[in-house]
N, C-alpha and C positions, 0 to 999 in steps of 0.2 A: 477444310481445314485449317481457314484459317480465322474462322471464326471461333473454332473448339479450342488454337493456344489464343484466341485474344480472350475465353469466357477465363483458359486459368489462370492467364499471365491477372487477369482479376480478383478471383478465390485467391492468390498469391497475395494480391493488394489488402487486401478489405483482411487478407487475413494474419498480415504483419502486420497492420495498425489497427487492427483490433488485438493485438499481442504487448503491441507499446503505449496502450492507454491502460491495459490493464497490468503492465509493471511498473506504470508510470504512475496510476494509485496505490499502488502497492508501496512504492517510493513514500509517498507523503507520506498515506499512514501508517509509516513506519517511523519518519521523522518526530510525527506529531504523538508517537506512543513516546517515545522520547524525553519528548520536552513536560508528559506528562505524568510518569513516572516518577521521577525524583520530587516532583510535589506532591506525591503521592504516597512513597516514602517519609517522605516529612512529618507529611500530619499523623502518618502510621503512630512513628515514631513519639511523635511529642502527643500521642496518643497513648503511645504505652506508661510512658512515663507519667502520664496523670495517672493511672489506673496504679502503678507502682506507690505514688504517693498517701 
């Protein structure tokens, strides 16, 4: 019985660590996307202005 309990706790711990890593990576990706998007919008606006001229 103790072996089963140990395995269940180990699986839960591994699952929680995996979810933490996945969510942390998603958060970092979103943070860097937010930094990149304004630069892309500025480039697109300047390109549109050059085309209009």
